[in-house]
N, C-alpha and C positions, 0 to 999 in steps of 0.2 A: 900387369894388366888382367883384369877379369873377364871372363867370358861373354859377361853380359855388355861390357863396354865396347865389345868388337863386333857386335851386332851393327849392320850396314844401316846408314840412313834409308837410302831407297828402298831397303826391304821392310822399313818399319811403315814408310809413307804408302807402299804398295797394299799393305795389308789393311791400314787404317781406310783407304781412299774407298771401300764399296760402301762405307758407312755416311750417311747424309743427316742433316739435321732437319729433313722435310718431317712436317707433322705427319706421323702415322699413329699407330698404336704400340704402346711400351708397356711391356709386363715385366715386373721386377720380383723375383724370390730369391732366396737366401737360404744356407746351413742345410744344405741337403745332406751332407755329409757321408758321401758314397765311399765306401770301403772295400775291404776284401771280404768273402763270406766266411764264415766260421762255422764247420761243419758240425761241431761238438764232439764229444768221445763219451764212451760208455761210463756209466757212474757221475758224470759231470754234465748233464742235461741244462744245469742252470748257469753253465760256465759261458759267458759272452752269449746270452741268448739273444739279445737285440742284433746281433749279427746274422742270424738265421735269414736264409731266402725269403722265409714266408713273412717276414717285417720290411721286405724291401718295398721303397716306394715306387719302382720303375712304372710298372702298369696304370698305377693311378696319374703319375706323372705325363705318360704317353696319353692317356684319355684327355687330360688337361689339355694339351697341345692340340690334339684334336678338335677339341670342342671350340679353342680359338681360330683354327683354320676353316672349321667349318662355319662358325657364328661371325667371323669378320669379315666383310667384304668392302670395306671403305680404306683401303689402303695397306700398306705392308705391316707385318707385326715384328717390334725389336724386343727380343727376349734377354733381359739382362740378369745373369745368374752372379749375385752380388755376395760373392765369397764364401769359403766353406763349402763348396760345392763338392769338394772331394776332401777326404779326410785321409792325407797320407801318413800321420802320425799312428794311427791305429792298424796300418797293414802290418800283419806278422808273417807272412809269407815270404820264404827266401827261393832264390833261383836255385835249381838243380844243379846247373854249372855256371860257373861265374870266374872270369879272369881278373875278379876284385877281392882282395883280401877281407875277409867277413869276420870281424871280431867276435868272441864269446858273448859279448853286451848285445851285438847286434842281433844275435840268433836267438837271446832271451827277450828282446824287446823290440827287434824291428830294424831295419837297415837305417844306415846315417843318411843324411840328405846330400849326398854327393849326386853329380848329374845322372850318372849312368845306373847307380842305385834307385834315383827319384824316378827316371824314366821307367825301370823295371816295375815300380809299384804302381806309377800311371797304368802301364801293361795290365798288371793283375785287376785294378779297379774296373777299368772299361771292360775287360774279358768276364769279368763277374757280373757287368750290369749292361749287358749287351742290350738288352731292352731299352734302356735308357739311352744308350747310343744311337739303336735304330730310329728312336723316337725325336731325337735332336736331328738325325739325318733327314728324315721325313718333313720335318718343321722346314728346315733351311731349303730344301729341294723345291719346296713351295713357294719360294721367293721370299722367305723370311731371313733374319739377320741373328745371330747370337753374339752377345758379348761378355765374357767372363772377366769379372772384377776378381782379384786376389785377395783373400782373406788370411788369416793367420794359420788355419790348419791345411790351407792348400797353398801355402806359401813356396810350395816347390815348383810351381807352375810358372815361377820366374825362369826355371832352365829353359833354354830352347828345344833342346831335345825331349822335354816333358811336353811343351807345346807341339811340338812335330808328332807325339806321338797320339796327341788327341786328334790332329788333322788325318792321321793315318787311318785310326779306327772310323771317323766319318766316314770316309771313302767318297768325299764331294769331286764331282767333274771341276776341271780347272777353274771352268767360269762360274764357280759357286764358292771357292776358297777363300775371295775375299769378303763372304759374309760371315766370317769368325773372327772375332778380335780379342784379343787379351790386353787386359790393362793393370796398371801395377796396384794401386790402391783405391781409385775412384774413377768415375766415369761422369761426364756430364751429356745428358740426352734431351736434344730438341733446345739447347741453349737455356733451359727454364729448370731443369732437374738435376740436382746434384745426388750422385748415387755412389755410397760409399760403404764399406763393409762394417766399420765403426770399431775395429779392433783398435786404432791408433789414440783410442779415449780410454783404452783399458791398460792400466801400467803392469799388468800381468801378462798380457797378449799383444803388446805393442810391439811393431816391428822398427826397432830403433833406427833403421837407416834404410827405408823402402826404395831409396833412389839408387844405394849401393848395398844390396843384402848379402854379399858374400864375405866368408873370413876363410883365413887359411888355417887348417887343423893339422898341425904336423906337416905332412908331405901332400896332405889333401886339401882340396877347396870343396867348402862346405856352404850349404845356407845357413844362415844364422836363425837360429827356432827362438821365438819369444819363449818366456819361461812358461807359459801354459802349455805351448806344445811339447816342452821338456818333461811337464809332470804327465801330460797323457802319454806319452812313449815310456817313461820310464817306473812310472806308478802304476797308471790305471792300465797299461797292457798286461801286468802280472796281477791284478787284482780283477778277475774277471767277473766279479758278483755285482761289481758297481757299474752305473751306466754314466758314461761320460757326458750325455747330452742333457743331463737332468741333475743340478745340482743337490735337488732332493734327494736323490738316491745316495748320496755319501755325506751331505752335512745333516746332522740328525741330534737327538740330545742324549744325554749318557744313557737314559733308561732305553731308548731307541737304538742305540749301538747294542746294548745288551741283548736285546730280543732280535737284533740281527745276528750276532754271533750265534746266539743259542739256537736260531731256525736255521741258517745257512751255512755260516763259516765253519762249524763243527765237523759238518760232514762231507762239505765240498772241498773246503782250503782251510784245514785246522793251524796251520803256521801262516795264517793270513796276516796276524801283527808282525812278525818276524820279517815277511815280504814288504811289509808296510815301512818299518824302520829302515832296512837297507834299501829300497826303493827310494824312500824319501831324501836319504842322504847322498845316495846316487845323484839324485836331482840337483839337492842343493850344491854337490861339488860342481855338477856339469853347468849349472846356469852362471855360478859366478865366475869360472873359467873361459866360458864361451863369451858370455855377456861383455867383458871388458875387453875383449879381441877388437883391433882396431878394422874398420871396413875396408874390403880390397877396392881399391878405385885408382883409375888411371887419369891425371889432369888433364891430359890430352885429349881423352873422351869425355871428359864431364857434361860439357855441355852439350854435345851431342847425345848423351844420356837424356838430360833432362828434356831436348827437343824432341826425343822419340817419345817420352812418356807424354808430354803433351798433345803430340798430334794423335795418340790412341785416344787421350781422355777427352779430346776436342775443348782445350784452353790454351792457354799461352805459356811460355816457359816461366815467366814472373809468376803466374797463379800456382805452377807446379812448386815453386820454391815456397810461397808463401802458405800453402796448404800443407807441406811439409813441415813448418815450423810449429804446427798446432798441436802435435802429437805430446803425449803427457811422458813424464820422465819415466824410464823402464824401472820395474820394480827390483830387478837384479842388481841394482846400485845401492840396494838397502838389505843386507842381509838379515837384518833381524825381521823386516816385513816378510821377506820370502820364507825364512825360518817358522815363523808364525803360520803362514798360510799352508805349509807342509805338515804343521802340529809338530814338529820336533820342539818348539818349546814347550809342548804339554810333556813329552818325553823327557826333557831336562828336569821338569818340575816334579815328575813322578819319580825320578830318580832322588832328588833332594828329598822327597818326603820319605823315599824309602831309608835315605842315609841318614836324616835326622830320628828317624824310626829307631831305627837299630842303634844309634848313638844313643839315644836316650834310654834305650832298653840295656845298652852295656852298662851305662853309668849307675843306673840303679841296680843292675845285678850285682854290681861291685859292692855295693852296701847291705843291700838285702837279696840273697837268692831267688829268683821268680821265674816264671815258666815262660818257653818261648811264645805262648798266647798273648803275653803282654805285647811284645813286638808286633803283633798283627793288631792288637788293640790301639797302639799308638798310632800306626798306619792309619786305622779307619778314622781316629781323632782328627789327623791332619788332611785326609783325603779331600774333605770339602773345601779345603783350599783350592785344590785343583778346578773341581766343579765351579767355585766362585769366579776364578780366572777364565774358564771357557764360557760363560754363560753368556757374553755378547757375540756369540758367533753368529755372522751376517753375512749373505752372500754379496761378493763382491760385484755381481752382476748389477745390483743397484747404484752403485758407485759409479761404474762405467757408463750408466745410462744419465746418469745426473752430470756429467763431465761431457758427454756429447751433446747434450741440451746446452749447456751453458757456451759451447762452441756455436752451436747453429746461427746464431745471428753473425757471426764473425766469417763463417763459410758462405752463408748468403753474400756478404758485402764481397768478399774476395772473388767469388765467381759471379756474383750477378743473378743468382737464380731466386726463385720464390717458392720452392720446394726441395725438401732433402729427405732422403729415403737411407735408411740402416738395416743392417742385420745385425750378427753377432749375438745379441743376447739372447736369443731364442724366445722372446717375448713379443707379441704383435702388440702394434701400437699405431694409432691415427689421431693425431692433435694439431696444436699450434703452438709456437715459441715464437714470440714476437712478431707476428704477422706472417711467420714462415711456416708452412704447412711441413709437418714432419711426420714420416712413417717409418714403421719397424715391421719387416714382413715375416716376425717369429722363424720358425724352423719347420722343416720337411723331415728332420732327422728322427730314427728310432729311439725316441726317448720315452723312458719309464723309468717309473719311480721306484719299482719293485724289480727284484732279479727275475721273476715268473713273467715280466712283460706283460701284464694284465693291466697295470694302470698306468695309460698314457699322459705324457705332458704336452702340452701347446697344441697348434693346430697348423693344418697346410695351409698357409696363408700367402697371398701375394698383393704386390700393389699392381693396378691397371691404369695406366694415364692413356684416355681415349682421344681418339683424333680430334675431338673438340676441346681437349686440355681440360676435362674434369678428369679428377682422380678420385679413386677408392681404394679401400683395402678391403678384400674379398677372402673367405673361407671356400677352399674347394671341397665340396660335400660329395662328391663323385658320385653321380654325374651333374650334381647341381651347385649353384654358386649361392654364397650367403655373404651379404654386405656387413662390415663392420661400421658401426657408426661413429663418426668423428666426432673425438672431444674436445669441446673448445677450451 
């Protein structure tokens, strides 16, 4: 029996009962990626610079909520925080005193997704982002509501203790507590808008079983992490010159990597290549071993669990089951694919090139004694094969966007909506797919393409469904708004 299966139905109903489908205003945003603060260290000013308090979005977020509460007078506001609001995978802080065993790998790459450890990470995030917490609290106390939709980087929000930590930080009077709701992977607002983070259509970030997300790891019960989370924890956390929120910061041409190593890595992290190789290997192994574990579930509570998800999301249990069938097949079941994503295939090819160069050198040297410079010459001759193999590097974000678009007509038919709002890709969008309005709210994360955090990526976007049911995608210019025109 899992911790999630034992949640009482009455508790779930009481938490959901505070929200209604009466038409008001709905504001949707996603991908804030709030995490712990990185203070920096002498001589490492570029190390995870994007986690410095100067790049926090908290004050800007607070001014946006104040803008809404001062501007909107014709009804309550429903704020839907559509996934990856918190980034548990990036939290590196450790408890000073803990009754739980903390392994050496956790000390190097962050705590495992066990309930108490996840609760600690939530406490750290909320403590470092107290301005953001106060902004949400003020917003709710003015009669508005907040819905948290779980994404892939905040999948640990599934834990009851983590949700309790959020409620504790908000310090709401009892009569306001029902204005906060947590939904599994989607939420339907006002019976006409489907709001979903979108990671279920990305095979690298899909939660293989969002209804039963727990697995047994040895003696501990943990949240099953998608492959993308695993790489964030075990690779990116040890490679602090790369920004995890902008893929262009780590997907470069061979010349781009050469310039990067010459300009940054040599003086900040000279052993970056070794860190990458062992981190990628660890990620590969963990992804394969955890990905095939059976989900923890109790058949006596399965129907209750589905019913709870349905009530919180404003749908029927049948619709929950149908939506759950739309997710893509997890990449962890394709070892070659994840090895390619981790660039371990490039390491293997590089090893083969080195081996062939040495063998050719050795054979020639038997016949005619030659210098070791010939080994380097042979290596240079074969090296273009690696460049040729790597020439088609493409972001998987585009592929996940296309998959999400393919599913839009089916989603609209299952739920009976005319509008679908996604997040996850960090790319803002407002368009139509087969008569269904589709939006993506981009990202508010500290996304920069350079270690100095000078070149920002993305815009602070949000979707605004007004009381007259008109919908637009807006950019928060702080203190002004700018509407993004819809693409037909």
